[in-house]
C-alpha positions, 0 to 999 in steps of 0.5 A: 883573817881568822881569830881563835879563842877558847878550847881551839886556842888552848889546843893550838898553844899546847901543840906549839909548846910540844913542838918547840920542846921537841925541836919540831918546825913545820914546812910548807903550808896546809890548804883549806878548801870546800869551806861551808857554813853548815849552821847558824844560830843567831839566838844563841848567846853569843851567836854561833855558827858551824863551819865545815872545811876540807883540810889538806896537809899533803904539802905541810909537814913537820921536820926536826929543826936540828937536822931538817929531816921529816918527822914520821907521823902516825898513820893518819889521813893527810886530807880530812874534814874539820868542823869549827864552832865559831862564836861572835865576840862582843866586837862583832868578830867571829872567833873559832871557839872549838875545832874538831879534826875528823880524820875518819872522814876524808874529803 
């Protein structure tokens, strides 16, 4: 289970609110592969790590709830690198604090 907080959570909640307002629902499921921890800093307070992954959204797409028709997205790659900054919470759980989708870097 991944837990999200900070700026990453804010961005997700804002997107969900916009989708709800626009009558958009998501069908299918994204696939995450090649997940790797690229750095860990246990001296940082709180401790943090950077995780890189390949995010594949080819089988996850927005549709209009009212019609079931797919929403056309701006031209963008469907498979790209995502980097997340994880921070260790006071309970010892790692939380996604920041998330950056690098759509210019395919995977």
